[in-house]
Backbone as CSV, one residue per row, in Angstrom:
resi,resn,N_x,N_y,N_z,CA_x,CA_y,CA_z,C_x,C_y,C_z
1,MET,166.754,154.237,160.076,166.034,155.465,159.847,164.848,155.517,160.804
2,LYS,164.585,156.697,161.334,163.460,156.880,162.240,162.157,156.931,161.448
3,ILE,161.070,156.554,162.125,159.755,156.532,161.494,158.867,157.555,162.187
4,SER,158.248,158.394,161.385,157.337,159.420,161.891,156.091,158.753,162.473
5,PRO,155.549,159.302,163.552,154.331,158.706,164.121,153.074,159.015,163.316
6,HIS,153.170,159.939,162.350,151.988,160.353,161.602,152.262,160.340,160.104
7,TYR,151.193,160.148,159.326,151.278,160.268,157.874,151.492,161.732,157.512
8,ASP,152.138,161.953,156.387,152.303,163.307,155.863,151.742,163.309,154.448
9,GLY,150.419,163.198,154.363,149.776,163.127,153.059,150.163,161.839,152.361
10,GLU,150.639,161.980,151.118,151.049,160.813,150.333,152.565,160.704,150.233
11,ARG,153.267,161.347,151.143,154.736,161.349,151.102,155.305,160.121,151.806
12,PHE,156.445,159.640,151.279,157.154,158.527,151.905,158.090,159.011,153.002
13,PHE,158.610,160.222,152.851,159.538,160.791,153.830,159.044,162.167,154.245
14,THR,159.370,162.548,155.479,158.977,163.860,155.998,160.075,164.362,156.924
15,VAL,160.010,165.617,157.254,160.966,166.213,158.191,160.188,166.646,159.420
16,VAL,160.580,166.116,160.582,159.955,166.463,161.848,161.031,167.019,162.760
17,ASP,160.865,168.268,163.172,161.843,168.951,164.032,163.246,168.884,163.443
18,GLY,163.364,169.058,162.136,164.657,169.072,161.471,165.256,167.700,161.210
19,VAL,164.541,166.633,161.549,165.037,165.266,161.354,164.242,164.612,160.231
20,LYS,164.964,164.083,159.230,164.284,163.401,158.135,163.851,162.016,158.611
21,MET,162.545,161.727,158.410,161.982,160.457,158.867,161.158,159.823,157.758
22,ALA,161.048,158.513,157.833,160.144,157.787,156.943,158.744,157.887,157.531
23,THR,157.752,157.936,156.662,156.365,157.972,157.142,155.832,156.543,157.249
24,PRO,154.736,156.351,157.961,154.127,155.015,158.022,153.756,154.479,156.634
25,LEU,153.464,155.375,155.686,153.154,154.939,154.324,154.353,154.223,153.697
26,PHE,155.567,154.731,153.927,156.767,154.084,153.411,156.915,152.685,154.014
27,VAL,156.639,152.563,155.303,156.736,151.261,155.973,155.730,150.280,155.373
28,VAL,154.520,150.749,155.124,153.484,149.887,154.547,153.895,149.411,153.155
29,ILE,154.380,150.331,152.319,154.795,149.963,150.960,155.969,148.983,151.009
30,ALA,156.911,149.206,151.923,158.043,148.281,152.057,157.564,146.893,152.477
31,LEU,156.624,146.839,153.414,156.101,145.546,153.857,155.319,144.836,152.758
32,ILE,154.593,145.593,151.956,153.883,144.978,150.829,154.887,144.351,149.864
33,GLY,155.983,145.050,149.596,157.020,144.490,148.726,157.625,143.222,149.301
34,ILE,157.879,143.216,150.599,158.448,142.030,151.252,157.466,140.862,151.188
35,VAL,156.196,141.144,151.433,155.181,140.091,151.367,155.060,139.552,149.940
36,ASP,155.179,140.432,148.947,155.163,139.980,147.549,156.269,138.963,147.294
37,VAL,157.467,139.259,147.771,158.600,138.347,147.559,158.392,137.045,148.325
38,ILE,157.912,137.141,149.559,157.652,135.925,150.343,156.598,135.065,149.653
39,PHE,155.545,135.699,149.126,154.510,134.960,148.414,155.097,134.252,147.202
40,ALA,155.953,134.946,146.462,156.537,134.337,145.266,157.412,133.141,145.638
41,VAL,158.223,133.275,146.681,159.090,132.174,147.104,158.248,131.029,147.661
42,ASP,157.190,131.368,148.391,156.323,130.356,148.973,155.572,129.560,147.913
43,SER,155.312,130.178,146.766,154.539,129.496,145.729,155.389,128.587,144.848
44,ILE,156.700,128.576,145.030,157.565,127.736,144.193,157.218,126.254,144.310
45,PRO,157.005,125.694,145.519,156.621,124.276,145.578,155.311,123.977,144.848
46,ALA,154.356,124.898,144.912,153.088,124.680,144.205,153.309,124.669,142.697
47,ILE,154.203,125.507,142.213,154.482,125.549,140.777,155.177,124.259,140.338
48,PHE,156.093,123.755,141.165,156.769,122.510,140.816,155.810,121.324,140.804
49,ALA,154.671,121.458,141.490,153.658,120.403,141.423,152.995,120.370,140.048
50,ILE,153.061,121.504,139.339,152.450,121.593,138.009,153.468,121.327,136.917
51,THR,154.661,121.907,137.049,155.681,121.765,136.007,157.067,121.802,136.624
52,THR,158.028,121.253,135.906,159.428,121.331,136.347,160.249,122.208,135.417
53,ASP,159.600,122.852,134.456,160.295,123.733,133.526,160.728,124.999,134.267
54,PRO,162.045,125.250,134.381,162.523,126.403,135.146,162.032,127.749,134.584
55,PHE,161.867,127.840,133.278,161.394,129.089,132.681,159.978,129.425,133.164
56,ILE,159.104,128.438,133.195,157.734,128.661,133.653,157.718,129.002,135.141
57,VAL,158.558,128.338,135.930,158.628,128.623,137.363,159.067,130.070,137.590
58,LEU,160.117,130.503,136.891,160.631,131.863,137.060,159.615,132.906,136.606
59,THR,159.081,132.736,135.405,158.158,133.747,134.887,156.862,133.812,135.692
60,SER,156.390,132.683,136.190,155.163,132.725,136.991,155.396,133.487,138.294
61,ASN,156.577,133.349,138.878,156.879,134.097,140.091,157.041,135.584,139.817
62,VAL,157.670,135.924,138.708,157.819,137.334,138.347,156.444,137.966,138.126
63,PHE,155.596,137.285,137.380,154.263,137.830,137.127,153.423,137.863,138.401
64,ALA,153.646,136.923,139.312,152.924,136.954,140.589,153.299,138.202,141.370
65,ILE,154.588,138.519,141.418,155.038,139.714,142.137,154.480,140.973,141.485
66,LEU,154.544,141.057,140.166,154.049,142.241,139.468,152.533,142.362,139.571
67,GLY,151.839,141.245,139.515,150.384,141.276,139.486,149.730,141.511,140.828
68,LEU,150.370,141.126,141.921,149.744,141.275,143.224,149.458,142.731,143.562
69,ARG,150.424,143.588,143.326,150.245,144.995,143.665,149.137,145.612,142.815
70,ALA,149.160,145.325,141.525,148.119,145.855,140.647,146.756,145.303,141.049
71,MET,146.703,144.023,141.385,145.442,143.413,141.789,144.919,144.032,143.076
72,TYR,145.818,144.362,143.999,145.393,144.988,145.246,144.692,146.316,144.966
73,PHE,145.290,147.151,144.134,144.700,148.462,143.872,143.394,148.346,143.087
74,VAL,143.303,147.365,142.217,142.042,147.147,141.503,140.949,146.745,142.495
75,LEU,141.264,145.798,143.370,140.275,145.347,144.351,139.945,146.434,145.369
76,ALA,140.943,147.223,145.765,140.688,148.311,146.709,139.751,149.342,146.098
77,GLY,139.927,149.616,144.815,139.049,150.558,144.142,137.642,150.013,143.948
78,MET,137.528,148.717,143.777,136.223,148.100,143.545,135.495,147.777,144.852
79,HIS,136.189,147.877,145.966,135.623,147.465,147.249,134.374,148.251,147.622
80,GLU,134.361,149.548,147.343,133.190,150.348,147.692,131.976,149.958,146.853
81,ARG,132.192,149.722,145.584,131.070,149.399,144.699,130.609,147.953,144.886
82,PHE,131.551,147.040,145.025,131.233,145.619,145.179,131.575,145.191,146.604
83,HIS,130.724,145.559,147.548,131.006,145.334,148.956,130.979,143.853,149.352
84,LEU,130.393,142.994,148.538,130.359,141.560,148.843,131.492,140.782,148.161
85,LEU,132.337,141.482,147.423,133.411,140.816,146.681,134.391,140.091,147.605
86,SER,134.635,140.636,148.777,135.568,139.973,149.702,135.046,138.598,150.119
87,TYR,133.723,138.450,150.230,133.158,137.140,150.552,133.345,136.173,149.384
88,GLY,133.170,136.664,148.179,133.394,135.834,146.999,134.838,135.380,146.899
89,LEU,135.770,136.293,147.179,137.185,135.921,147.152,137.498,134.887,148.228
90,ALA,136.876,135.016,149.387,137.085,134.028,150.455,136.573,132.657,150.029
91,ILE,135.425,132.620,149.370,134.871,131.348,148.893,135.807,130.722,147.864
92,VAL,136.341,131.537,146.965,137.270,131.027,145.956,138.539,130.481,146.620
93,LEU,139.061,131.179,147.626,140.260,130.687,148.326,139.987,129.369,149.046
94,VAL,138.817,129.220,149.650,138.462,127.947,150.299,138.380,126.840,149.244
95,PHE,137.770,127.139,148.104,137.670,126.155,147.027,139.061,125.712,146.562
96,ILE,139.970,126.669,146.399,141.327,126.329,145.952,142.024,125.460,147.001
97,GLY,141.826,125.789,148.279,142.421,124.973,149.342,141.883,123.555,149.344
98,VAL,140.569,123.398,149.178,139.954,122.064,149.121,140.457,121.312,147.896
99,LYS,140.569,122.017,146.781,141.066,121.387,145.555,142.489,120.868,145.748
100,MET,143.326,121.646,146.443,144.703,121.207,146.689,144.737,120.002,147.627
101,LEU,143.829,119.969,148.602,143.786,118.832,149.527,143.293,117.557,148.846
102,LEU,142.418,117.700,147.865,141.835,116.539,147.184,142.630,116.076,145.964
103,ILE,143.745,116.701,145.661,144.461,116.426,144.412,144.850,114.952,144.276
104,ASP,145.165,114.277,145.389,145.550,112.859,145.309,144.334,111.931,145.229
105,ILE,143.187,112.417,145.676,141.972,111.605,145.673,141.187,111.813,144.384
106,TYR,140.962,113.080,144.033,140.196,113.404,142.835,140.728,114.700,142.251
107,LYS,141.018,114.670,140.973,141.513,115.873,140.300,140.322,116.599,139.674
108,ILE,140.024,117.777,140.223,138.924,118.591,139.689,139.389,119.179,138.359
109,PRO,138.630,118.987,137.294,139.043,119.495,135.983,139.189,121.018,135.975
110,ILE,140.148,121.490,135.192,140.430,122.924,135.105,139.205,123.729,134.666
111,PRO,138.441,123.288,133.648,137.251,124.073,133.278,136.248,124.224,134.426
112,TRP,136.106,123.198,135.263,135.207,123.298,136.412,135.732,124.341,137.408
113,SER,137.040,124.310,137.647,137.646,125.262,138.583,137.472,126.694,138.090
114,LEU,137.779,126.908,136.824,137.617,128.252,136.268,136.153,128.681,136.272
115,GLY,135.261,127.765,135.929,133.833,128.065,135.947,133.345,128.432,137.335
116,PHE,133.790,127.668,138.338,133.405,127.965,139.717,133.907,129.335,140.141
117,THR,135.166,129.632,139.809,135.768,130.917,140.194,135.036,132.085,139.533
118,VAL,134.843,132.001,138.230,134.169,133.085,137.508,132.732,133.244,137.994
119,THR,132.022,132.131,138.183,130.635,132.190,138.650,130.543,132.809,140.037
120,THR,131.430,132.408,140.942,131.407,132.936,142.312,131.672,134.433,142.318
121,LEU,132.697,134.873,141.598,133.016,136.304,141.577,131.922,137.110,140.888
122,ALA,131.388,136.600,139.790,130.311,137.313,139.089,129.065,137.393,139.972
123,LEU,128.737,136.309,140.661,127.559,136.293,141.521,127.701,137.297,142.670
124,THR,128.860,137.342,143.311,129.040,138.297,144.414,129.041,139.736,143.906
125,MET,129.549,139.957,142.697,129.504,141.313,142.137,128.063,141.712,141.814
126,LEU,127.301,140.811,141.233,125.889,141.117,140.931,125.081,141.331,142.209
127,LEU,125.316,140.490,143.207,124.616,140.663,144.482,124.993,141.985,145.144
128,SER,126.237,142.410,144.987,126.666,143.701,145.540,125.921,144.856,144.892
129,LEU,125.631,144.721,143.603,124.895,145.776,142.912,123.419,145.773,143.309
130,ARG,122.865,144.592,143.592,121.446,144.477,143.937,121.164,144.759,145.416
131,ILE,122.059,144.320,146.290,121.869,144.485,147.734,122.727,145.666,148.191
132,PRO,122.106,146.723,148.690,122.910,147.880,149.119,123.708,147.561,150.380
133,ALA,124.842,148.224,150.514,125.677,148.035,151.700,124.993,148.662,152.905
134,LYS,125.220,148.084,154.069,124.661,148.647,155.293,125.360,149.972,155.590
135,PRO,124.636,150.932,156.148,125.258,152.230,156.443,126.461,152.074,157.367
136,GLY,127.557,152.720,156.997,128.770,152.672,157.798,129.611,151.438,157.569
137,GLU,129.120,150.471,156.810,129.861,149.226,156.584,130.826,149.350,155.423
138,SER,130.445,150.091,154.405,131.275,150.224,153.223,132.171,151.436,153.381
139,GLY,133.440,151.194,153.691,134.389,152.285,153.858,135.382,152.297,152.724
140,SER,136.121,153.354,152.664,137.117,153.482,151.611,138.372,152.718,151.994
141,ALA,139.032,152.138,151.019,140.293,151.449,151.260,141.452,152.432,151.242
142,PHE,141.197,153.675,150.829,142.240,154.688,150.740,142.384,155.356,152.099
143,PRO,143.603,155.370,152.690,143.756,155.841,154.064,143.738,157.356,154.242
144,PHE,143.773,158.123,153.159,143.852,159.567,153.277,142.535,160.213,152.891
145,GLU,142.347,161.413,153.367,141.187,162.194,152.973,141.350,162.601,151.514
146,PRO,140.269,162.652,150.735,140.408,163.078,149.350,140.878,164.518,149.272
147,LYS,141.720,164.790,148.282,142.221,166.139,148.092,141.097,167.011,147.552
148,GLU,140.996,168.190,148.123,139.987,169.121,147.648,140.541,169.861,146.439
149,LYS,139.705,170.034,145.454,140.118,170.792,144.282,140.102,172.263,144.651
150,SER,141.188,172.944,144.320,141.259,174.361,144.660,140.555,175.174,143.584
151,ASP,139.701,176.043,144.048,138.966,176.932,143.163,139.445,178.347,143.472
152,PRO,139.958,179.079,142.484,140.503,180.402,142.768,139.476,181.348,143.377
153,ASP,138.195,181.135,143.119,137.172,182.032,143.658,136.908,181.799,145.137
154,THR,137.237,180.597,145.646,136.931,180.277,147.037,138.113,180.506,147.968
155,LYS,139.282,180.872,147.451,140.446,181.107,148.318,140.252,182.389,149.112
156,SER,140.746,182.361,150.333,140.666,183.552,151.171,141.722,184.566,150.736
157,GLN,141.645,185.751,151.299,142.593,186.816,150.945,144.010,186.419,151.315
158,SER,144.204,185.762,152.471,145.545,185.389,152.887,146.133,184.287,152.005
159,GLU,145.277,183.398,151.467,145.764,182.319,150.605,146.159,182.838,149.236
160,ARG,145.552,183.920,148.784,145.864,184.457,147.463,147.198,185.169,147.446
161,GLY,147.662,185.597,148.595,148.979,186.244,148.668,148.852,187.664,148.536
């Protein structure tokens, strides 16, 4: 299928010169789905490090796939308000990586890990509320212009029909 060079609002498919084409939005959504599956398959060895129960392995992967998309939209919506949250998430990811590297040397207790994660995210959210974003730095994660609400009083004569 051909891909349109331009977005057509929030549509996945469009017609250009009589030819039905996929929009870049469809390509992005398809790639997100593929990345979700790759992430789930990639996380199987990590899950087997915790348990060998096939039910837990399967359900954790299913919930990972379902949760990633929802988590993305939650974080995208919160990005404008909590502009420092991405730094907090980066710190948490570094901590998880260090924890995985140290697993054979020292096992960091689960309550400490959860405490560190919650504290880091809460601290970056509070700092985001206290420290204003620099002008032009905080942009929207939504790629389209917001839809204008139509007001019948503001329509022109040609739009009214």
